[in-house]
N, CA and C atoms of all chains as a GROMACS GRO file, in nm:
protein
  552
    1ALA      N    1  11.467  10.601  11.926
    1ALA     CA    2  11.422  10.714  11.864
    1ALA      C    3  11.455  10.726  11.700
    2PRO      N    4  11.376  10.765  11.598
    2PRO     CA    5  11.400  10.826  11.552
    2PRO      C    6  11.495  10.941  11.425
    3ALA      N    7  11.621  10.917  11.328
    3ALA     CA    8  11.700  10.981  11.392
    3ALA      C    9  11.680  11.134  11.344
    4ALA      N   10  11.701  11.242  11.395
    4ALA     CA   11  11.620  11.349  11.446
    4ALA      C   12  11.678  11.428  11.271
    5ALA      N   13  11.565  11.518  11.241
    5ALA     CA   14  11.605  11.576  11.065
    5ALA      C   15  11.689  11.658  11.088
    6GLY      N   16  11.734  11.609  10.940
    6GLY     CA   17  11.874  11.796  10.974
    6GLY      C   18  11.849  11.815  10.863
    7ASP      N   19  11.932  11.940  10.891
    7ASP     CA   20  11.900  12.109  10.792
    7ASP      C   21  12.016  12.086  10.706
    8LEU      N   22  11.872  12.086  10.537
    8LEU     CA   23  11.937  12.067  10.414
    8LEU      C   24  12.002  12.153  10.374
    9GLU      N   25  11.981  12.250  10.383
    9GLU     CA   26  12.097  12.381  10.350
    9GLU      C   27  12.252  12.429  10.435
   10ALA      N   28  12.191  12.310  10.583
   10ALA     CA   29  12.352  12.309  10.614
   10ALA      C   30  12.432  12.141  10.536
   11GLY      N   31  12.379  12.029  10.497
   11GLY     CA   32  12.419  11.909  10.450
   11GLY      C   33  12.509  11.931  10.290
   12ARG      N   34  12.354  12.035  10.215
   12ARG     CA   35  12.403  12.059  10.117
   12ARG      C   36  12.589  12.153  10.141
   13LYS      N   37  12.615  12.211  10.215
   13LYS     CA   38  12.791  12.249  10.237
   13LYS      C   39  12.867  12.184  10.277
   14LYS      N   40  12.782  12.057  10.399
   14LYS     CA   41  12.906  12.012  10.468
   14LYS      C   42  12.949  11.872  10.330
   15VAL      N   43  12.814  11.835  10.194
   15VAL     CA   44  12.859  11.714  10.124
   15VAL      C   45  12.897  11.814   9.992
   16ARG      N   46  12.902  11.881   9.958
   16ARG     CA   47  12.991  12.034   9.911
   16ARG      C   48  13.106  12.039   9.932
   17THR      N   49  13.154  11.996  10.018
   17THR     CA   50  13.290  11.980  10.153
   17THR      C   51  13.398  11.835  10.069
   18THR      N   52  13.288  11.715  10.210
   18THR     CA   53  13.347  11.628  10.246
   18THR      C   54  13.266  11.508  10.142
   19CYS      N   55  13.139  11.503  10.064
   19CYS     CA   56  13.098  11.349  10.042
   19CYS      C   57  13.130  11.401   9.889
   20GLN      N   58  13.145  11.521   9.845
   20GLN     CA   59  13.128  11.534   9.694
   20GLN      C   60  13.222  11.446   9.512
   21VAL      N   61  13.350  11.458   9.632
   21VAL     CA   62  13.469  11.438   9.538
   21VAL      C   63  13.418  11.298   9.488
   22CYS      N   64  13.362  11.212   9.626
   22CYS     CA   65  13.283  11.030   9.586
   22CYS      C   66  13.128  10.997   9.554
   23HIS      N   67  13.050  11.087   9.585
   23HIS     CA   68  12.908  11.044   9.626
   23HIS      C   69  12.865  11.152   9.538
   24GLY      N   70  12.911  11.244   9.497
   24GLY     CA   71  12.905  11.344   9.360
   24GLY      C   72  12.756  11.458   9.445
   25LEU      N   73  12.779  11.564   9.396
   25LEU     CA   74  12.627  11.639   9.424
   25LEU      C   75  12.497  11.577   9.379
   26ASN      N   76  12.473  11.523   9.296
   26ASN     CA   77  12.362  11.446   9.240
   26ASN      C   78  12.323  11.342   9.267
   27GLY      N   79  12.463  11.280   9.434
   27GLY     CA   80  12.459  11.183   9.531
   27GLY      C   81  12.508  11.039   9.389
   28LEU      N   82  12.506  11.102   9.263
   28LEU     CA   83  12.533  10.941   9.253
   28LEU      C   84  12.730  10.942   9.196
   29GLY      N   85  12.768  10.831   9.283
   29GLY     CA   86  12.885  10.781   9.292
   29GLY      C   87  13.028  10.835   9.184
   30THR      N   88  13.071  10.860   9.174
   30THR     CA   89  13.221  10.855   9.088
   30THR      C   90  13.255  10.831   9.066
   31ASN      N   91  13.264  10.664   9.083
   31ASN     CA   92  13.378  10.519   9.076
   31ASN      C   93  13.332  10.375   9.093
   32PRO      N   94  13.339  10.353   8.994
   32PRO     CA   95  13.257  10.212   9.072
   32PRO      C   96  13.300  10.134   9.215
   33THR      N   97  13.379  10.246   9.294
   33THR     CA   98  13.384  10.148   9.442
   33THR      C   99  13.226  10.226   9.515
   34VAL      N  100  13.227  10.354   9.481
   34VAL     CA  101  13.087  10.377   9.535
   34VAL      C  102  12.981  10.408   9.520
   35PRO      N  103  12.912  10.381   9.620
   35PRO     CA  104  12.750  10.417   9.625
   35PRO      C  105  12.705  10.526   9.582
   36ASN      N  106  12.568  10.520   9.538
   36ASN     CA  107  12.519  10.575   9.531
   36ASN      C  108  12.409  10.609   9.650
   37LEU      N  109  12.469  10.714   9.644
   37LEU     CA  110  12.289  10.784   9.828
   37LEU      C  111  12.193  10.867   9.815
   38ALA      N  112  12.161  10.929   9.622
   38ALA     CA  113  12.049  10.999   9.566
   38ALA      C  114  11.924  10.878   9.659
   39GLY      N  115  11.880  11.012   9.695
   39GLY     CA  116  11.694  10.951   9.729
   39GLY      C  117  11.702  10.850   9.817
   40GLU      N  118  11.858  10.816   9.900
   40GLU     CA  119  11.868  10.705  10.019
   40GLU      C  120  11.734  10.760  10.122
   41SER      N  121  11.728  10.668  10.177
   41SER     CA  122  11.652  10.767  10.332
   41SER      C  123  11.756  10.765  10.415
   42GLU      N  124  11.708  10.912  10.532
   42GLU     CA  125  11.757  10.970  10.623
   42GLU      C  126  11.814  10.844  10.737
   43THR      N  127  11.702  10.736  10.725
   43THR     CA  128  11.752  10.594  10.872
   43THR      C  129  11.903  10.593  10.830
   44TYR      N  130  11.865  10.532  10.690
   44TYR     CA  131  11.930  10.454  10.653
   44TYR      C  132  12.120  10.540  10.661
   45ILE      N  133  12.118  10.649  10.583
   45ILE     CA  134  12.265  10.715  10.591
   45ILE      C  135  12.281  10.722  10.760
   46VAL      N  136  12.241  10.774  10.814
   46VAL     CA  137  12.264  10.802  10.975
   46VAL      C  138  12.303  10.662  11.025
   47LYS      N  139  12.196  10.601  10.968
   47LYS     CA  140  12.306  10.447  11.099
   47LYS      C  141  12.404  10.401  10.965
   48GLN      N  142  12.446  10.383  10.911
   48GLN     CA  143  12.531  10.399  10.816
   48GLN      C  144  12.710  10.480  10.836
   49LEU      N  145  12.667  10.554  10.822
   49LEU     CA  146  12.774  10.633  10.930
   49LEU      C  147  12.743  10.722  11.032
   50LYS      N  148  12.676  10.674  11.129
   50LYS     CA  149  12.759  10.588  11.231
   50LYS      C  150  12.744  10.517  11.274
   51ALA      N  151  12.794  10.340  11.197
   51ALA     CA  152  12.877  10.258  11.211
   51ALA      C  153  12.981  10.249  11.169
   52PHE      N  154  12.990  10.420  11.074
   52PHE     CA  155  13.167  10.361  11.030
   52PHE      C  156  13.218  10.464  11.150
   53ARG      N  157  13.129  10.594  11.104
   53ARG     CA  158  13.186  10.613  11.261
   53ARG      C  159  13.273  10.541  11.421
   54SER      N  160  13.181  10.443  11.425
   54SER     CA  161  13.177  10.365  11.619
   54SER      C  162  13.261  10.264  11.524
   55GLY      N  163  13.251  10.202  11.410
   55GLY     CA  164  13.319  10.071  11.384
   55GLY      C  165  13.298   9.984  11.364
   56ALA      N  166  13.139   9.976  11.401
   56ALA     CA  167  13.052   9.857  11.360
   56ALA      C  168  13.055   9.813  11.211
   57ARG      N  169  13.089   9.859  11.118
   57ARG     CA  170  13.106   9.928  10.964
   57ARG      C  171  13.272  10.019  10.961
   58THR      N  172  13.346   9.878  10.822
   58THR     CA  173  13.453   9.917  10.793
   58THR      C  174  13.466  10.018  10.636
   59HIS      N  175  13.558  10.063  10.620
   59HIS     CA  176  13.616  10.124  10.478
   59HIS      C  177  13.668  10.215  10.497
   60GLU      N  178  13.780  10.177  10.404
   60GLU     CA  179  13.937  10.237  10.420
   60GLU      C  180  13.943  10.424  10.424
   61GLN      N  181  13.813  10.486  10.337
   61GLN     CA  182  13.857  10.612  10.285
   61GLN      C  183  13.678  10.675  10.479
   62MET      N  184  13.619  10.557  10.442
   62MET     CA  185  13.457  10.596  10.486
   62MET      C  186  13.511  10.597  10.686
   63SER      N  187  13.577  10.474  10.725
   63SER     CA  188  13.597  10.490  10.890
   63SER      C  189  13.737  10.606  10.907
   64ILE      N  190  13.829  10.656  10.848
   64ILE     CA  191  13.782  10.771  10.862
   64ILE      C  192  13.674  10.884  10.812
   65ILE      N  193  13.675  10.978  10.746
   65ILE     CA  194  13.597  11.088  10.693
   65ILE      C  195  13.472  11.090  10.792
   66ALA      N  196  13.435  10.919  10.902
   66ALA     CA  197  13.279  10.971  10.936
   66ALA      C  198  13.321  11.040  11.074
   67LYS      N  199  13.505  10.994  11.105
   67LYS     CA  200  13.616  10.956  11.233
   67LYS      C  201  13.535  11.122  11.319
   68GLY      N  202  13.540  11.202  11.141
   68GLY     CA  203  13.514  11.392  11.178
   68GLY      C  204  13.433  11.433  11.151
   69LEU      N  205  13.317  11.344  11.120
   69LEU     CA  206  13.143  11.424  11.154
   69LEU      C  207  13.108  11.366  11.289
   70SER      N  208  12.982  11.509  11.306
   70SER     CA  209  12.871  11.521  11.353
   70SER      C  210  12.786  11.447  11.425
   71ASP      N  211  12.728  11.465  11.512
   71ASP     CA  212  12.580  11.374  11.532
   71ASP      C  213  12.454  11.430  11.388
   72ASP      N  214  12.503  11.652  11.377
   72ASP     CA  215  12.503  11.706  11.352
   72ASP      C  216  12.484  11.760  11.174
   73ASP      N  217  12.655  11.714  11.153
   73ASP     CA  218  12.685  11.697  11.015
   73ASP      C  219  12.576  11.519  10.954
   74ILE      N  220  12.686  11.407  11.052
   74ILE     CA  221  12.559  11.344  11.014
   74ILE      C  222  12.370  11.419  10.958
   75ALA      N  223  12.334  11.408  11.044
   75ALA     CA  224  12.155  11.444  11.036
   75ALA      C  225  12.133  11.552  10.865
   76ASN      N  226  12.247  11.572  10.891
   76ASN     CA  227  12.216  11.691  10.766
   76ASN      C  228  12.296  11.675  10.647
   77ALA      N  229  12.378  11.550  10.598
   77ALA     CA  230  12.415  11.566  10.505
   77ALA      C  231  12.303  11.395  10.504
   78ALA      N  232  12.236  11.323  10.565
   78ALA     CA  233  12.110  11.231  10.455
   78ALA      C  234  11.994  11.315  10.425
   79ALA      N  235  11.975  11.426  10.528
   79ALA     CA  236  11.893  11.534  10.466
   79ALA      C  237  11.930  11.546  10.331
   80TYR      N  238  12.046  11.594  10.311
   80TYR     CA  239  12.033  11.594  10.158
   80TYR      C  240  11.998  11.588  10.082
   81PHE      N  241  12.087  11.457  10.172
   81PHE     CA  242  12.114  11.375  10.019
   81PHE      C  243  11.936  11.226   9.986
   82SER      N  244  11.866  11.208  10.128
   82SER     CA  245  11.748  11.156  10.055
   82SER      C  246  11.645  11.314  10.031
   83ALA      N  247  11.700  11.404  10.030
   83ALA     CA  248  11.556  11.531   9.943
   83ALA      C  249  11.632  11.489   9.799
   84ILE      N  250  11.692  11.443   9.720
   84ILE     CA  251  11.781  11.414   9.582
   84ILE      C  252  11.656  11.317   9.538
   85LYS      N  253  11.567  11.349   9.429
   85LYS     CA  254  11.434  11.285   9.388
   85LYS      C  255  11.497  11.237   9.236
   86VAL      N  256  11.454  11.082   9.332
   86VAL     CA  257  11.530  10.966   9.218
   86VAL      C  258  11.386  10.869   9.066
   87THR      N  259  11.487  10.884   9.028
   87THR     CA  260  11.333  10.740   8.865
   87THR      C  261  11.463  10.679   8.935
   88ALA      N  262  11.354  10.542   8.827
   88ALA     CA  263  11.506  10.439   8.865
   88ALA      C  264  11.345  10.391   8.754
   89THR      N  265  11.408  10.285   8.608
   89THR     CA  266  11.366  10.237   8.537
   89THR      C  267  11.449  10.115   8.431
   90PRO      N  268  11.366   9.997   8.519
   90PRO     CA  269  11.449   9.909   8.518
   90PRO      C  270  11.461   9.887   8.357
   91PRO      N  271  11.592   9.732   8.282
   91PRO     CA  272  11.577   9.728   8.175
   91PRO      C  273  11.521   9.680   8.154
   92LYS      N  274  11.488   9.649   7.976
   92LYS     CA  275  11.303   9.591   7.950
   92LYS      C  276  11.366   9.445   7.943
   93ALA      N  277  14.067   9.108   9.054
   93ALA     CA  278  13.973   9.106   8.906
   93ALA      C  279  13.878   9.116   8.928
   94PRO      N  280  13.838   9.240   8.861
   94PRO     CA  281  13.682   9.296   8.857
   94PRO      C  282  13.530   9.186   8.834
   95ALA      N  283  13.442   9.219   8.846
   95ALA     CA  284  13.346   9.112   8.859
   95ALA      C  285  13.378   9.055   8.788
   96ALA      N  286  13.314   8.935   8.759
   96ALA     CA  287  13.289   8.852   8.613
   96ALA      C  288  13.164   8.878   8.565
   97ALA      N  289  13.109   8.968   8.501
   97ALA     CA  290  12.968   9.052   8.424
   97ALA      C  291  12.874   8.921   8.455
   98GLY      N  292  12.750   8.956   8.508
   98GLY     CA  293  12.618   8.882   8.530
   98GLY      C  294  12.524   8.899   8.434
   99ASP      N  295  12.418   8.802   8.388
   99ASP     CA  296  12.349   8.747   8.269
   99ASP      C  297  12.220   8.770   8.445
  100LEU      N  298  12.242   8.882   8.298
  100LEU     CA  299  12.067   9.002   8.348
  100LEU      C  300  11.972   8.934   8.373
  101GLU      N  301  11.902   8.849   8.276
  101GLU     CA  302  11.791   8.836   8.301
  101GLU      C  303  11.798   8.725   8.425
  102ALA      N  304  11.871   8.691   8.430
  102ALA     CA  305  11.869   8.540   8.536
  102ALA      C  306  11.912   8.603   8.638
  103GLY      N  307  12.014   8.703   8.654
  103GLY     CA  308  11.955   8.853   8.806
  103GLY      C  309  11.809   8.862   8.812
  104ARG      N  310  11.730   8.916   8.688
  104ARG     CA  311  11.595   8.992   8.755
  104ARG      C  312  11.528   8.897   8.731
  105LYS      N  313  11.498   8.736   8.702
  105LYS     CA  314  11.449   8.611   8.863
  105LYS      C  315  11.506   8.638   8.981
  106LYS      N  316  11.604   8.582   8.974
  106LYS     CA  317  11.734   8.610   9.138
  106LYS      C  318  11.633   8.761   9.185
  107VAL      N  319  11.620   8.785   9.153
  107VAL     CA  320  11.575   8.909   9.223
  107VAL      C  321  11.430   8.957   9.285
  108ARG      N  322  11.378   8.884   9.144
  108ARG     CA  323  11.190   8.850   9.192
  108ARG      C  324  11.189   8.789   9.320
  109THR      N  325  11.305   8.660   9.253
  109THR     CA  326  11.261   8.551   9.482
  109THR      C  327  11.318   8.644   9.568
  110THR      N  328  11.430   8.726   9.561
  110THR     CA  329  11.503   8.698   9.663
  110THR      C  330  11.464   8.854   9.727
  111CYS      N  331  11.481   8.933   9.629
  111CYS     CA  332  11.514   9.093   9.681
  111CYS      C  333  11.453   9.165   9.682
  112GLN      N  334  11.325   9.128   9.644
  112GLN     CA  335  11.262   9.323   9.582
  112GLN      C  336  11.175   9.280   9.692
  113VAL      N  337  11.167   9.183   9.718
  113VAL     CA  338  11.074   9.246   9.879
  113VAL      C  339  11.100   9.347   9.969
  114CYS      N  340  11.234   9.380   9.922
  114CYS     CA  341  11.239   9.449  10.012
  114CYS      C  342  11.335   9.588   9.946
  115HIS      N  343  11.398   9.515   9.826
  115HIS     CA  344  11.547   9.639   9.785
  115HIS      C  345  11.388   9.728   9.575
  116GLY      N  346  11.279   9.614   9.606
  116GLY     CA  347  11.192   9.672   9.482
  116GLY      C  348  11.284   9.615   9.348
  117LEU      N  349  11.146   9.569   9.248
  117LEU     CA  350  11.189   9.509   9.144
  117LEU      C  351  11.282   9.678   9.006
  118ASN      N  352  11.276   9.789   9.082
  118ASN     CA  353  11.314   9.867   9.048
  118ASN      C  354  11.418   9.956   9.129
  119GLY      N  355  11.478   9.865   9.214
  119GLY     CA  356  11.567   9.864   9.335
  119GLY      C  357  11.521   9.998   9.383
  120LEU      N  358  11.403  10.030   9.414
  120LEU     CA  359  11.417  10.188   9.508
  120LEU      C  360  11.304  10.085   9.641
  121GLY      N  361  11.456  10.108   9.780
  121GLY     CA  362  11.425  10.052   9.894
  121GLY      C  363  11.284  10.060   9.936
  122THR      N  364  11.178   9.919   9.961
  122THR     CA  365  11.063   9.928   9.999
  122THR      C  366  10.984   9.980  10.142
  123ASN      N  367  11.074  10.049  10.271
  123ASN     CA  368  11.125  10.085  10.383
  123ASN      C  369  11.196  10.110  10.437
  124PRO      N  370  11.221  10.264  10.512
  124PRO     CA  371  11.385  10.360  10.500
  124PRO      C  372  11.465  10.256  10.587
  125THR      N  373  11.443  10.123  10.623
  125THR     CA  374  11.606  10.052  10.664
  125THR      C  375  11.713  10.020  10.568
  126VAL      N  376  11.605   9.988  10.479
  126VAL     CA  377  11.634   9.925  10.287
  126VAL      C  378  11.728  10.012  10.254
  127PRO      N  379  11.877   9.985  10.166
  127PRO     CA  380  11.872  10.079  10.065
  127PRO      C  381  11.870  10.081   9.897
  128ASN      N  382  11.876  10.222   9.832
  128ASN     CA  383  11.859  10.221   9.720
  128ASN      C  384  12.014  10.103   9.647
  129LEU      N  385  11.879  10.059   9.537
  129LEU     CA  386  12.009   9.912   9.437
  129LEU      C  387  12.026   9.950   9.303
  130ALA      N  388  11.879  10.031   9.322
  130ALA     CA  389  11.960  10.157   9.189
  130ALA      C  390  12.012  10.162   9.090
  131GLY      N  391  12.068  10.115   8.966
  131GLY     CA  392  12.195  10.157   8.912
  131GLY      C  393  12.358  10.173   9.000
  132GLU      N  394  12.294  10.070   9.125
  132GLU     CA  395  12.451  10.104   9.189
  132GLU      C  396  12.552  10.021   9.115
  133SER      N  397  12.700  10.101   9.079
  133SER     CA  398  12.808   9.923   9.021
  133SER      C  399  12.787   9.782   9.102
  134GLU      N  400  12.789   9.737   8.986
  134GLU     CA  401  12.788   9.594   8.993
  134GLU      C  402  12.939   9.564   9.101
  135THR      N  403  13.051   9.605   9.092
  135THR     CA  404  13.160   9.647   9.214
  135THR      C  405  13.146   9.604   9.286
  136TYR      N  406  13.053   9.723   9.340
  136TYR     CA  407  13.014   9.797   9.426
  136TYR      C  408  12.919   9.635   9.552
  137ILE      N  409  12.796   9.601   9.430
  137ILE     CA  410  12.742   9.493   9.450
  137ILE      C  411  12.749   9.387   9.535
  138VAL      N  412  12.829   9.319   9.428
  138VAL     CA  413  12.916   9.239   9.402
  138VAL      C  414  13.004   9.222   9.615
  139LYS      N  415  13.090   9.313   9.694
  139LYS     CA  416  13.175   9.386   9.688
  139LYS      C  417  13.097   9.329   9.836
  140GLN      N  418  12.970   9.422   9.838
  140GLN     CA  419  12.862   9.470   9.995
  140GLN      C  420  12.833   9.305  10.005
  141LEU      N  421  12.791   9.213   9.912
  141LEU     CA  422  12.680   9.065   9.842
  141LEU      C  423  12.830   8.997   9.945
  142LYS      N  424  12.935   8.998   9.927
  142LYS     CA  425  13.069   8.866   9.967
  142LYS      C  426  13.042   8.918  10.077
  143ALA      N  427  13.031   9.016  10.143
  143ALA     CA  428  13.081   9.091  10.252
  143ALA      C  429  12.976   9.075  10.341
  144PHE      N  430  12.869   9.057  10.282
  144PHE     CA  431  12.770   8.979  10.450
  144PHE      C  432  12.816   8.850  10.388
  145ARG      N  433  12.828   8.769  10.330
  145ARG     CA  434  12.847   8.609  10.303
  145ARG      C  435  12.932   8.561  10.408
  146SER      N  436  13.038   8.672  10.402
  146SER     CA  437  13.210   8.643  10.472
  146SER      C  438  13.126   8.690  10.604
  147GLY      N  439  13.043   8.785  10.624
  147GLY     CA  440  13.037   8.823  10.808
  147GLY      C  441  13.134   8.892  10.758
  148ALA      N  442  13.186   9.005  10.674
  148ALA     CA  443  13.250   9.101  10.718
  148ALA      C  444  13.204   9.202  10.734
  149ARG      N  445  13.081   9.232  10.649
  149ARG     CA  446  12.986   9.304  10.723
  149ARG      C  447  12.886   9.250  10.719
  150THR      N  448  12.751   9.320  10.835
  150THR     CA  449  12.739   9.215  10.960
  150THR      C  450  12.524   9.255  10.898
  151HIS      N  451  12.380   9.240  10.881
  151HIS     CA  452  12.347   9.278  10.872
  151HIS      C  453  12.147   9.142  10.894
  152GLU      N  454  12.115   9.164  11.004
  152GLU     CA  455  11.993   9.084  11.044
  152GLU      C  456  11.991   8.999  10.900
  153GLN      N  457  11.926   9.059  10.827
  153GLN     CA  458  11.846   8.936  10.805
  153GLN      C  459  11.958   8.937  10.657
  154MET      N  460  12.055   9.012  10.556
  154MET     CA  461  12.112   9.034  10.430
  154MET      C  462  12.263   8.890  10.522
  155SER      N  463  12.314   8.914  10.619
  155SER     CA  464  12.379   8.778  10.650
  155SER      C  465  12.323   8.691  10.630
  156ILE      N  466  12.217   8.642  10.650
  156ILE     CA  467  12.022   8.490  10.616
  156ILE      C  468  12.116   8.436  10.436
  157ILE      N  469  12.036   8.589  10.350
  157ILE     CA  470  11.972   8.581  10.239
  157ILE      C  471  12.153   8.545  10.198
  158ALA      N  472  12.246   8.632  10.226
  158ALA     CA  473  12.362   8.627  10.123
  158ALA      C  474  12.428   8.470  10.181
  159LYS      N  475  12.418   8.422  10.267
  159LYS     CA  476  12.476   8.291  10.292
  159LYS      C  477  12.382   8.197  10.178
  160GLY      N  478  12.297   8.179  10.120
  160GLY     CA  479  12.201   8.119  10.082
  160GLY      C  480  12.297   8.187   9.942
  161LEU      N  481  12.378   8.273   9.856
  161LEU     CA  482  12.389   8.273   9.706
  161LEU      C  483  12.504   8.303   9.690
  162SER      N  484  12.556   8.181   9.594
  162SER     CA  485  12.599   8.143   9.502
  162SER      C  486  12.642   8.264   9.511
  163ASP      N  487  12.831   8.278   9.378
  163ASP     CA  488  12.934   8.327   9.333
  163ASP      C  489  12.838   8.383   9.178
  164ASP      N  490  12.718   8.288   9.144
  164ASP     CA  491  12.674   8.338   8.977
  164ASP      C  492  12.547   8.430   9.044
  165ASP      N  493  12.472   8.379   9.152
  165ASP     CA  494  12.383   8.454   9.200
  165ASP      C  495  12.378   8.625   9.223
  166ILE      N  496  12.507   8.665   9.272
  166ILE     CA  497  12.598   8.786   9.356
  166ILE      C  498  12.572   8.868   9.240
  167ALA      N  499  12.675   8.766   9.128
  167ALA     CA  500  12.686   8.855   9.015
  167ALA      C  501  12.578   8.896   8.883
  168ASN      N  502  12.418   8.804   8.928
  168ASN     CA  503  12.327   8.826   8.834
  168ASN      C  504  12.226   8.942   8.857
  169ALA      N  505  12.229   8.872   9.013
  169ALA     CA  506  12.182   9.029   9.082
  169ALA      C  507  12.219   9.204   9.029
  170ALA      N  508  12.381   9.121   9.048
  170ALA     CA  509  12.443   9.324   9.039
  170ALA      C  510  12.451   9.349   8.893
  171ALA      N  511  12.484   9.234   8.832
  171ALA     CA  512  12.380   9.275   8.668
  171ALA      C  513  12.322   9.407   8.658
  172TYR      N  514  12.158   9.337   8.723
  172TYR     CA  515  12.006   9.311   8.740
  172TYR      C  516  12.043   9.505   8.719
  173PHE      N  517  12.030   9.498   8.865
  173PHE     CA  518  12.058   9.602   8.939
  173PHE      C  519  12.093   9.732   8.885
  174SER      N  520  12.244   9.661   8.840
  174SER     CA  521  12.323   9.807   8.799
  174SER      C  522  12.247   9.873   8.647
  175ALA      N  523  12.148   9.797   8.625
  175ALA     CA  524  12.126   9.813   8.482
  175ALA      C  525  12.051   9.887   8.455
  176ILE      N  526  11.926   9.905   8.584
  176ILE     CA  527  11.852  10.036   8.572
  176ILE      C  528  11.872  10.155   8.645
  177LYS      N  529  11.819  10.184   8.526
  177LYS     CA  530  11.845  10.414   8.476
  177LYS      C  531  11.747  10.428   8.536
  178VAL      N  532  11.895  10.497   8.572
  178VAL     CA  533  11.911  10.598   8.733
  178VAL      C  534  11.874  10.760   8.664
  179THR      N  535  11.749  10.790   8.743
  179THR     CA  536  11.840  10.993   8.696
  179THR      C  537  11.820  11.006   8.899
  180ALA      N  538  11.893  11.087   8.893
  180ALA     CA  539  11.881  11.232   9.020
  180ALA      C  540  11.909  11.394   8.985
  181THR      N  541  11.754  11.389   9.096
  181THR     CA  542  11.741  11.593   9.031
  181THR      C  543  11.742  11.622   9.190
  182PRO      N  544  11.918  11.667   9.193
  182PRO     CA  545  11.928  11.825   9.328
  182PRO      C  546  11.753  11.906   9.392
  183PRO      N  547  11.808  11.880   9.509
  183PRO     CA  548  11.676  11.977   9.586
  183PRO      C  549  11.728  12.124   9.505
  184LYS      N  550  11.620  12.221   9.537
  184LYS     CA  551  11.658  12.289   9.458
  184LYS      C  552  11.736  12.386   9.567
   0.00000   0.00000   0.00000
């Protein structure tokens, strides 16, 4: 079943407290080891967070952080990051 | 050691033949299951591609594609995607 649509404002709050320090409030990674999440699809974000939570995917920080996320937290954060408008301009 | 810097033009060519169909030449995923790679750091892209190649991370398509990538292919594709200029505007 497609990921249940999350709540944007609840997601913004969750991102502020839990994700922002590495992923940025604008969804651009704050250091080279961190991926950008700006404009990422809800489907992809939900899948990766659930993989970190279940252990299907592992990462030093994300495996720990994901353990503390409820399905709603995941859907809400995904709603927020996917709502970030992105433009992408390839190098000339 | 930091990822050896790849060659942008060789990377553009590699992305055209191997990555573009899902990840787009502008680095924006062409369907919801595919992550955006636009402006992603070389460090992160190299790490993920090597993880798919070694099996540390698995994915139906990426595990197969990554097996065919040399270290240069990986560095070059990473150089290309990271050179894409990105702007990110959070929702009001």
